[in-house]
KEKOL-839951 format. One record per residue (C-alpha): z, y, x. Coordinates in steps of 0.02 Angstrom, whole numbers, always signed. Layout:
N
SITE       w       v       u
SITE       Z       Y       X
...
***
This chain:
538
SITE       w       v       u
SITE   -2004   +3436   -2815
SITE   -1961   +3261   -2754
SITE   -2051   +3141   -2641
SITE   -2115   +2977   -2715
SITE   -1998   +2837   -2669
SITE   -2140   +2711   -2648
SITE   -2223   +2802   -2503
SITE   -2065   +2829   -2403
SITE   -2015   +2647   -2431
SITE   -2162   +2589   -2326
SITE   -2154   +2705   -2176
SITE   -2140   +2635   -2002
SITE   -1972   +2721   -1980
SITE   -1904   +2632   -2134
SITE   -1966   +2464   -2071
SITE   -1885   +2487   -1900
SITE   -1719   +2543   -1976
SITE   -1718   +2388   -2086
SITE   -1748   +2279   -1933
SITE   -1614   +2373   -1836
SITE   -1479   +2312   -1956
SITE   -1508   +2135   -1891
SITE   -1523   +2184   -1708
SITE   -1381   +2309   -1688
SITE   -1211   +2273   -1765
SITE   -1149   +2448   -1721
SITE   -1290   +2531   -1818
SITE   -1266   +2413   -1965
SITE   -1079   +2448   -1969
SITE   -1108   +2636   -1973
SITE   -1236   +2619   -2114
SITE   -1116   +2519   -2223
SITE    -970   +2631   -2179
SITE   -1061   +2789   -2232
SITE   -1147   +2722   -2387
SITE   -1021   +2596   -2454
SITE    -849   +2636   -2385
SITE    -873   +2820   -2426
SITE    -955   +2808   -2595
SITE    -883   +2978   -2639
SITE   -1005   +3059   -2517
SITE   -1183   +3097   -2572
SITE   -1327   +3046   -2460
SITE   -1399   +3168   -2334
SITE   -1584   +3211   -2362
SITE   -1697   +3069   -2306
SITE   -1848   +3131   -2208
SITE   -1982   +3000   -2186
SITE   -1870   +2853   -2230
SITE   -1802   +2763   -2382
SITE   -1617   +2724   -2360
SITE   -1603   +2599   -2503
SITE   -1694   +2453   -2417
SITE   -1600   +2492   -2257
SITE   -1436   +2470   -2350
SITE   -1500   +2310   -2433
SITE   -1547   +2232   -2266
SITE   -1383   +2291   -2186
SITE   -1284   +2200   -2321
SITE   -1392   +2045   -2305
SITE   -1375   +2044   -2115
SITE   -1187   +2060   -2130
SITE   -1181   +1914   -2252
SITE   -1281   +1807   -2131
SITE   -1162   +1850   -1989
SITE   -1014   +1800   -2097
SITE   -1098   +1635   -2141
SITE   -1129   +1598   -1957
SITE    -952   +1644   -1911
SITE    -880   +1526   -2042
SITE    -983   +1381   -1978
SITE    -929   +1420   -1800
SITE    -748   +1427   -1859
SITE    -768   +1251   -1928
SITE    -843   +1188   -1764
SITE    -708   +1273   -1661
SITE    -575   +1195   -1772
SITE    -650   +1023   -1741
SITE    -666   +1062   -1556
SITE    -482   +1105   -1539
SITE    -420    +972   -1661
SITE    -512    +828   -1579
SITE    -462    +885   -1405
SITE    -279    +891   -1457
SITE    -300    +722   -1541
SITE    -364    +647   -1377
SITE    -222    +723   -1276
SITE    -220    +584   -1147
SITE    -387    +644   -1077
SITE    -310    +808   -1020
SITE    -161    +737    -927
SITE    -257    +714    -766
SITE    -316    +894    -768
SITE    -144    +962    -728
SITE     -93   +1020    -902
SITE     +27    +948   -1027
SITE     -28    +829   -1163
SITE     -98    +911   -1320
SITE    -160   +1067   -1232
SITE    -342   +1114   -1282
SITE    -397   +1155   -1105
SITE    -585   +1137   -1131
SITE    -582   +1243   -1288
SITE    -488   +1379   -1194
SITE    -608   +1374   -1045
SITE    -760   +1385   -1156
SITE    -682   +1526   -1258
SITE    -665   +1624   -1096
SITE    -849   +1594   -1059
SITE    -895   +1657   -1233
SITE    -788   +1812   -1220
SITE    -851   +1862   -1048
SITE   -1033   +1839   -1096
SITE   -1010   +1944   -1254
SITE    -911   +2079   -1163
SITE   -1039   +2099   -1023
SITE   -1182   +2112   -1148
SITE   -1090   +2242   -1251
SITE   -1035   +2341   -1099
SITE   -1213   +2343   -1033
SITE   -1271   +2430   -1192
SITE   -1358   +2282   -1273
SITE   -1250   +2294   -1427
SITE   -1164   +2144   -1502
SITE   -1293   +2067   -1617
SITE   -1307   +1880   -1644
SITE   -1494   +1901   -1614
SITE   -1538   +2001   -1457
SITE   -1709   +1993   -1376
SITE   -1726   +2155   -1278
SITE   -1645   +2160   -1106
SITE   -1712   +2327   -1047
SITE   -1556   +2416   -1101
SITE   -1450   +2307    -989
SITE   -1558   +2340    -836
SITE   -1557   +2527    -870
SITE   -1371   +2536    -909
SITE   -1315   +2454    -747
SITE   -1322   +2560    -589
SITE   -1314   +2517    -404
SITE   -1221   +2361    -354
SITE   -1144   +2350    -527
SITE   -1317   +2317    -598
SITE   -1333   +2163    -488
SITE   -1157   +2094    -502
SITE   -1100   +2119    -681
SITE   -1245   +2031    -770
SITE   -1223   +1884    -650
SITE   -1040   +1858    -698
SITE   -1069   +1766    -864
SITE   -1209   +1661    -786
SITE   -1098   +1608    -641
SITE    -952   +1576    -758
SITE   -1058   +1469    -876
SITE   -1130   +1369    -730
SITE    -955   +1345    -662
SITE    -895   +1279    -830
SITE   -1037   +1154    -846
SITE   -1020   +1097    -666
SITE    -833   +1072    -683
SITE    -853    +981    -850
SITE    -987    +864    -781
SITE    -888    +832    -622
SITE    -731    +788    -719
SITE    -831    +677    -836
SITE    -912    +584    -691
SITE    -747    +555    -603
SITE    -667    +491    -764
SITE    -542    +635    -775
SITE    -637    +739    -903
SITE    -685    +717   -1084
SITE    -848    +701   -1182
SITE    -782    +844   -1290
SITE    -814    +969   -1150
SITE   -1001    +929   -1156
SITE   -1037    +887   -1337
SITE    -949   +1028   -1427
SITE   -1027   +1174   -1330
SITE   -1195   +1097   -1379
SITE   -1141   +1083   -1561
SITE   -1079   +1263   -1560
SITE   -1259   +1318   -1526
SITE   -1317   +1244   -1692
SITE   -1250   +1382   -1807
SITE   -1321   +1513   -1688
SITE   -1488   +1422   -1690
SITE   -1487   +1421   -1880
SITE   -1443   +1606   -1884
SITE   -1585   +1650   -1764
SITE   -1703   +1550   -1873
SITE   -1651   +1644   -2030
SITE   -1668   +1814   -1947
SITE   -1838   +1769   -1875
SITE   -1894   +1714   -2047
SITE   -1843   +1882   -2123
SITE   -1935   +1974   -1984
SITE   -2094   +1875   -2010
SITE   -2097   +1865   -2200
SITE   -2027   +2036   -2245
SITE   -2024   +2155   -2096
SITE   -2190   +2125   -2010
SITE   -2310   +2272   -2028
SITE   -2424   +2182   -2149
SITE   -2289   +2107   -2260
SITE   -2183   +2265   -2263
SITE   -2332   +2367   -2323
SITE   -2366   +2259   -2475
SITE   -2196   +2190   -2527
SITE   -2080   +2273   -2653
SITE   -1940   +2364   -2565
SITE   -1777   +2271   -2541
SITE   -1634   +2315   -2660
SITE   -1450   +2265   -2654
SITE   -1402   +2117   -2763
SITE   -1221   +2147   -2816
SITE   -1181   +2265   -2959
SITE   -1069   +2371   -2849
SITE   -1203   +2396   -2717
SITE   -1340   +2422   -2846
SITE   -1239   +2566   -2918
SITE   -1232   +2645   -2746
SITE   -1419   +2618   -2719
SITE   -1460   +2704   -2883
SITE   -1355   +2854   -2831
SITE   -1449   +2860   -2665
SITE   -1614   +2859   -2758
SITE   -1559   +3010   -2859
SITE   -1507   +3107   -2704
SITE   -1613   +3068   -2552
SITE   -1773   +3155   -2612
SITE   -1701   +3284   -2731
SITE   -1734   +3470   -2715
SITE   -1551   +3503   -2685
SITE   -1414   +3425   -2581
SITE   -1226   +3438   -2571
SITE   -1157   +3493   -2403
SITE    -992   +3522   -2315
SITE    -978   +3692   -2231
SITE    -926   +3609   -2068
SITE   -1076   +3491   -2069
SITE   -1231   +3587   -2124
SITE   -1412   +3528   -2106
SITE   -1367   +3343   -2096
SITE   -1521   +3235   -2103
SITE   -1634   +3365   -2024
SITE   -1601   +3313   -1844
SITE   -1566   +3425   -1695
SITE   -1588   +3614   -1702
SITE   -1745   +3669   -1611
SITE   -1736   +3851   -1553
SITE   -1677   +3932   -1716
SITE   -1696   +4121   -1729
SITE   -1671   +4262   -1850
SITE   -1703   +4448   -1866
SITE   -1630   +4592   -1965
SITE   -1752   +4733   -1998
SITE   -1726   +4900   -2085
SITE   -1859   +4929   -2216
SITE   -1947   +5093   -2175
SITE   -2091   +5166   -2273
SITE   -2254   +5194   -2180
SITE   -2316   +5375   -2168
SITE   -2458   +5329   -2286
SITE   -2340   +5252   -2413
SITE   -2404   +5375   -2541
SITE   -2554   +5262   -2562
SITE   -2438   +5129   -2632
SITE   -2422   +5130   -2823
SITE   -2282   +5240   -2884
SITE   -2190   +5092   -2959
SITE   -2229   +4945   -2845
SITE   -2166   +4772   -2888
SITE   -1989   +4740   -2827
SITE   -1984   +4682   -2647
SITE   -1880   +4523   -2656
SITE   -1860   +4360   -2562
SITE   -1970   +4278   -2693
SITE   -2108   +4403   -2649
SITE   -2101   +4351   -2467
SITE   -2093   +4164   -2506
SITE   -2244   +4175   -2621
SITE   -2345   +4256   -2480
SITE   -2288   +4128   -2350
SITE   -2331   +3975   -2453
SITE   -2520   +4006   -2473
SITE   -2539   +4025   -2284
SITE   -2452   +3859   -2254
SITE   -2559   +3775   -2386
SITE   -2716   +3847   -2306
SITE   -2658   +3778   -2138
SITE   -2638   +3605   -2214
SITE   -2809   +3610   -2296
SITE   -2893   +3671   -2138
SITE   -2814   +3532   -2034
SITE   -2867   +3402   -2162
SITE   -3048   +3460   -2157
SITE   -3071   +3477   -1971
SITE   -2958   +3350   -1884
SITE   -2835   +3206   -1895
SITE   -2692   +3319   -1845
SITE   -2527   +3282   -1931
SITE   -2527   +3459   -1999
SITE   -2646   +3393   -2132
SITE   -2493   +3305   -2207
SITE   -2380   +3457   -2196
SITE   -2255   +3460   -2341
SITE   -2192   +3621   -2420
SITE   -2040   +3618   -2533
SITE   -1909   +3736   -2598
SITE   -1736   +3672   -2564
SITE   -1558   +3720   -2611
SITE   -1395   +3680   -2522
SITE   -1245   +3671   -2638
SITE   -1063   +3669   -2580
SITE    -952   +3522   -2621
SITE    -897   +3536   -2800
SITE    -890   +3408   -2941
SITE    -874   +3220   -2907
SITE   -1032   +3134   -2849
SITE   -1079   +3052   -3016
SITE   -1067   +3219   -3106
SITE   -1193   +3312   -2996
SITE   -1354   +3338   -3093
SITE   -1512   +3308   -2991
SITE   -1629   +3326   -3141
SITE   -1786   +3429   -3125
SITE   -1728   +3564   -3244
SITE   -1564   +3589   -3153
SITE   -1650   +3596   -2983
SITE   -1775   +3726   -3044
SITE   -1633   +3831   -3114
SITE   -1542   +3828   -2946
SITE   -1702   +3874   -2855
SITE   -1739   +4020   -2971
SITE   -1562   +4089   -2960
SITE   -1529   +4064   -2775
SITE   -1691   +4127   -2696
SITE   -1641   +4310   -2714
SITE   -1452   +4303   -2720
SITE   -1418   +4285   -2532
SITE   -1253   +4198   -2563
SITE   -1143   +4114   -2435
SITE   -1111   +3952   -2529
SITE   -1271   +3913   -2624
SITE   -1415   +3934   -2502
SITE   -1600   +3933   -2536
SITE   -1727   +3879   -2404
SITE   -1913   +3852   -2398
SITE   -1928   +3683   -2311
SITE   -2085   +3642   -2211
SITE   -2095   +3466   -2142
SITE   -2217   +3379   -2024
SITE   -2195   +3191   -2000
SITE   -2277   +3134   -1837
SITE   -2288   +2974   -1738
SITE   -2276   +2863   -1893
SITE   -2131   +2968   -1961
SITE   -2029   +2934   -1805
SITE   -2035   +3115   -1745
SITE   -2007   +3238   -1887
SITE   -2014   +3426   -1870
SITE   -1931   +3523   -2010
SITE   -1932   +3713   -2019
SITE   -1811   +3794   -2141
SITE   -1846   +3975   -2191
SITE   -1726   +4092   -2281
SITE   -1759   +4274   -2329
SITE   -1643   +4416   -2384
SITE   -1705   +4585   -2446
SITE   -1547   +4672   -2504
SITE   -1479   +4842   -2454
SITE   -1639   +4912   -2381
SITE   -1645   +4770   -2254
SITE   -1755   +4621   -2224
SITE   -1665   +4472   -2147
SITE   -1770   +4322   -2096
SITE   -1690   +4159   -2039
SITE   -1800   +4021   -1965
SITE   -1709   +3859   -1922
SITE   -1821   +3722   -1848
SITE   -1750   +3547   -1830
SITE   -1817   +3388   -1750
SITE   -1778   +3208   -1796
SITE   -1784   +3100   -1639
SITE   -1884   +2937   -1624
SITE   -1807   +2774   -1684
SITE   -1721   +2673   -1548
SITE   -1847   +2567   -1451
SITE   -1733   +2414   -1465
SITE   -1776   +2404   -1650
SITE   -1956   +2365   -1603
SITE   -1897   +2192   -1557
SITE   -1949   +2149   -1735
SITE   -2130   +2149   -1673
SITE   -2085   +2032   -1530
SITE   -2006   +1909   -1652
SITE   -2155   +1920   -1770
SITE   -2279   +1894   -1626
SITE   -2191   +1734   -1575
SITE   -2234   +1658   -1744
SITE   -2149   +1493   -1779
SITE   -2112   +1479   -1592
SITE   -2083   +1318   -1497
SITE   -1942   +1213   -1569
SITE   -1870   +1166   -1399
SITE   -1888   +1342   -1328
SITE   -1797   +1423   -1473
SITE   -1660   +1293   -1464
SITE   -1637   +1332   -1280
SITE   -1625   +1517   -1319
SITE   -1490   +1478   -1447
SITE   -1395   +1376   -1318
SITE   -1405   +1513   -1186
SITE   -1358   +1653   -1307
SITE   -1234   +1546   -1404
SITE   -1073   +1597   -1314
SITE   -1102   +1785   -1338
SITE   -1180   +1764   -1510
SITE   -1033   +1662   -1574
SITE    -910   +1794   -1518
SITE   -1021   +1931   -1591
SITE   -1023   +1845   -1761
SITE    -833   +1833   -1756
SITE    -819   +2018   -1717
SITE    -940   +2060   -1856
SITE    -845   +1952   -1980
SITE    -677   +2030   -1938
SITE    -756   +2202   -1953
SITE    -832   +2154   -2121
SITE    -664   +2089   -2185
SITE    -577   +2250   -2133
SITE    -716   +2353   -2213
SITE    -707   +2256   -2376
SITE    -519   +2268   -2384
SITE    -520   +2454   -2346
SITE    -652   +2485   -2480
SITE    -555   +2383   -2608
SITE    -393   +2471   -2564
SITE    -455   +2651   -2564
SITE    -578   +2639   -2710
SITE    -692   +2773   -2634
SITE    -790   +2800   -2797
SITE    -636   +2894   -2859
SITE    -605   +2988   -2696
SITE    -601   +3176   -2671
SITE    -780   +3245   -2676
SITE    -851   +3272   -2503
SITE   -1017   +3310   -2419
SITE   -1111   +3182   -2314
SITE   -1033   +3151   -2144
SITE   -1184   +3078   -2057
SITE   -1366   +3035   -2083
SITE   -1427   +2854   -2075
SITE   -1591   +2914   -2001
SITE   -1503   +3014   -1867
SITE   -1393   +2864   -1823
SITE   -1551   +2768   -1775
SITE   -1622   +2905   -1665
SITE   -1640   +2910   -1477
SITE   -1577   +3050   -1365
SITE   -1743   +3104   -1289
SITE   -1924   +3142   -1330
SITE   -2074   +3096   -1226
SITE   -2178   +3237   -1152
SITE   -2316   +3206   -1279
SITE   -2191   +3215   -1421
SITE   -2115   +3375   -1350
SITE   -2289   +3452   -1343
SITE   -2327   +3402   -1522
SITE   -2161   +3469   -1589
SITE   -2185   +3634   -1498
SITE   -2360   +3651   -1571
SITE   -2305   +3611   -1748
SITE   -2159   +3732   -1743
SITE   -2257   +3875   -1665
SITE   -2404   +3852   -1783
SITE   -2293   +3853   -1937
SITE   -2194   +4001   -1871
SITE   -2355   +4098   -1849
SITE   -2400   +4069   -2032
SITE   -2225   +4121   -2084
SITE   -2241   +4282   -1983
SITE   -2410   +4324   -2059
SITE   -2339   +4300   -2234
SITE   -2190   +4413   -2198
SITE   -2303   +4544   -2117
SITE   -2420   +4547   -2267
SITE   -2271   +4559   -2384
SITE   -2210   +4713   -2290
SITE   -2382   +4794   -2289
SITE   -2410   +4762   -2473
SITE   -2251   +4858   -2513
SITE   -2292   +5002   -2396
SITE   -2165   +4962   -2260
SITE   -2186   +4978   -2072
SITE   -2226   +4814   -1980
SITE   -2226   +4869   -1797
SITE   -2046   +4820   -1763
SITE   -2067   +4653   -1850
SITE   -2224   +4612   -1752
SITE   -2142   +4658   -1588
SITE   -1993   +4548   -1626
SITE   -2099   +4399   -1674
SITE   -2206   +4412   -1517
SITE   -2050   +4411   -1410
SITE   -1979   +4260   -1502
SITE   -2140   +4159   -1495
SITE   -2155   +4189   -1308
SITE   -1973   +4148   -1273
SITE   -1927   +4327   -1231
SITE   -1789   +4443   -1290
SITE   -1809   +4579   -1420
SITE   -1690   +4727   -1427
SITE   -1700   +4833   -1582
SITE   -1644   +4996   -1502
SITE   -1578   +5047   -1333
SITE   -1519   +5205   -1247
SITE   -1551   +5201   -1060
SITE   -1541   +5050    -946
SITE   -1666   +4910    -920
SITE   -1684   +4728    -965
SITE   -1771   +4586    -871
SITE   -1779   +4401    -912
SITE   -1852   +4247    -830
SITE   -1878   +4196    -650
SITE   -1942   +4337    -540
SITE   -1932   +4465    -679
SITE   -1895   +4646    -637
SITE   -1860   +4801    -738
SITE   -1839   +4986    -707
SITE   -1773   +5127    -812
SITE   -1896   +5265    -856
SITE   -1874   +5421    -958
SITE   -2001   +5466   -1090
SITE   -2013   +5613   -1204
SITE   -2082   +5620   -1377
SITE   -2070   +5503   -1523
SITE   -2107   +5320   -1517
***
């Protein structure tokens, strides 16, 4: 019933999410907040990714930011202390003795550079290599002017410092210490690049053991995630259903009265009970045949189609007390498939992972057969592609060892913003650690997952090719579902005309109306309708 952890640990989506924890502080913060600060919440289902190595890299990236921030704090302390100690140098600049003017001016340069980068949508990582987001985020004249502000300000600082130094009114501190402040950033960039090349390159990621948290506290959380992320059941909050599946993609349902066919006498006098399990067992072989056919005749992703039975359970006992064992899951599946309850909900889950698991189509199917009715619910979802900024990992890997001078210059140019980013990250980490220590979330009130790590890393749009693929996957699977339901109805001697009419209308994007007295309906551009009167039965 569960997916092997090893395979999901090596998907492209997992690799990019691990890299994203170093490149996007906002994403990293949300990962740690959901998985560590809210330990009382179980993990949302993980489709095509393994969350444990993502958490491990997020914690390691945060630790590296803290280390960089502490070194920068030391350098800033020396910067300010030495400038105050050489107070006579600042008298000619129009300020009182003992005022750290150069430290203040350079702090302004750092803040403005960080703020502009963050406002432009580049995030606030110490290591940023992709500038496309900045160009796309800025519009009109703002696009030209705002990115130029930190450049002009930095040039103005260096020009003023050199001018003052040449005229004898300045101080060597204004030149030397900004250069020294680039050293911790340079070291940080080197460490990150080393992780990208030795652990997160395509080749290394495919053959290395997956990353795992190192502290006992975080290892306990990782083990809980392993129990939950691929289990056949998940805990949910009624206000946040289907977390981890992505965005809804044209869900639909139908309610159909079960009517015997005129030739129902040909059906055995005591047919087998017509239950949801009956329908599910007729749908599954058609999906399996679709998978086998695709595997034999093409490289279509449908050859890797996954079919699972899945149960949603409402929030109940504390997280450590929820049993994800195989026997318990099978018991929930057997009991929930025909009960049609509101709280515990059974679904047949069909998943297609495309584009290296970056675009995932998941179709959830639920069937009711109580009270002389057939109710079919089909709820497709789509997980969006991983943010393109995370692909910067491949840029870093392609650079190899890089040129020593070139990388040092990059550290110098990005140093002001990177230093401020590391400070922001460290303050955020301190607040997060204190909040976690204070609230002790492992003893908190049981709750369902509030967000999905995979969904946090998703984009907002699909390409046209991806849209076409998703539409094809969903329609193909829905056709197999419909054929299974139709055969289930026929095998029990029930009419299928109304069901077939409804499904045709749904698959073509139309509208189905079960019954109507008078009037007319038209949909779509240029559509027309007229009311006619007919006699006789239908």
